[in-house]
N, C-alpha and C positions, 0 to 999 in steps of 0.2 A: 554814256552816250545819251544826251538829252535830245528828245525828238519833239514832244508835244509842247508848244508854247502857250496852250490854252489852259494850263493847269492853275488851280488856285493855290494859295499859300499852304493850306493843309495838305493838299495832294502832293505838292512838291516836298514838303517836310517828310511825308511817309515814303514816297517813291525814291527820293534822292538822299535824304538824311537818315534813312532807316528808322523813321519814327513809327508810331502806332496810333490808331484812333482809340478813344475810350471804349471799353467793352460795352456791348449791348446798345450801341449808338449808330452803328453802320447801316446805311440804307439797304444793303443787300442781305443783311443777317437773316431776315425771315422770308426772303424771296423763295417762293416754291414753284414759280413758273418754269416751263421747259425752255431751254435755250443754251446759249454759250456765254461764258465769262471770258472777257478779253482783257489784256493789259491796258490800263488807263493811259499809259504813255504811248505805246507803239501800236496798240490794237491787235497784237498777236493773240489768237485763241489760246487760252490756258486750261480751262476746265469746262466740262459739260454739266448740265443740271443733274444728270444721272449720277455724277460723282459727288454731288453735294449731300451732306447729311446734317442732322441736328445733333450737335455735340454739347450744347448748353455751356459753351466756354465764353460766349460773348462776341465771337467773330465768325464769319462764314467759314465752314469747314468742308473739306473735300477729302475723299479717301484715295484719290488718284489724280493724275494730271493727264492732259493730252500728251501723247508721246513726244518727247524732246522739247516740250514747251517750257519746262522749269529747270533751272540749275540750282544746285545746292552748294552752300559754303559753310564752313564752320564759323559760327557767330563769334564776335569779338570776346564774349565771355568764355568761350571754349567749351561750353556745355550744350548749347543749342545749335540747331542747324537752320541757317537762314535759307529762304527760298527767294529766288529772283527770276524775272522773265529771262528766258534764254536768248531772246533777240536783243533787248536793250539793257538788260541787267538792272532794271528797276526793282526795288525792294517790294516783295509781296507780303511776307510774314515769316513764319517758321513752320517746320515740319516735325512731327513727333511720332515715334514708334512705341509700341508696347502698351498702349492704353486699352486695347481690346474693345474699342467702340464700334468697329466694323469687322467683317471677316478679313479684310485686308490688313487690319491692325496698323493703320496709318492715318494720320490726321494732318492735313495741310491747314493751318490756321492763318487765314488771309484777311487783310484789311479790306473793307469795302471800298475805301478810297483808292485802292490799287487796281480796282476792277471796273469794267463797263459790262453791263448785261445786255444781250441782244436776244429778244424772245424768238423762239423757234418759228412761230407763224410769220414773223416779220421778214425772215429770209427764206423760209422753205416754200411758201406759197408761190413766190415769184422766181424761185431758183436763183436767188441772189447770193453773192459772196457776202457773208455777214459783216466783214470788215468794211465794206463799202457803205454800210448804213450808219456809220459813226459820223456825227456832225461836229465840226470844229477841229 
């Protein structure tokens, strides 16, 4: 299901062709602000800043998702688990278990190109729906 027609070529490659961005290049990798991470394609909230952690893997990492926001599928290689937005099925990245990086022992390795970040103060102060703050 393709929704967002304002995606650039790299975003479309990641979201719809199951591509990846180069490690340590994503705009959201070092983001430490409080807020929500939404699907770049359909703007469904996927992760909170409280779920983000530094894994040193080169991509934004989260140890949990917002309930029912992410679906899992066995990757084409049969070894990894792909994660996609549960609303539009856009590719986010992969999920890994057993690395012992957090108490939840889970790492969602997500492409920055798959995400939009909305800072907490941008939606909380005015009691706005964060998805309404997306332009384009």
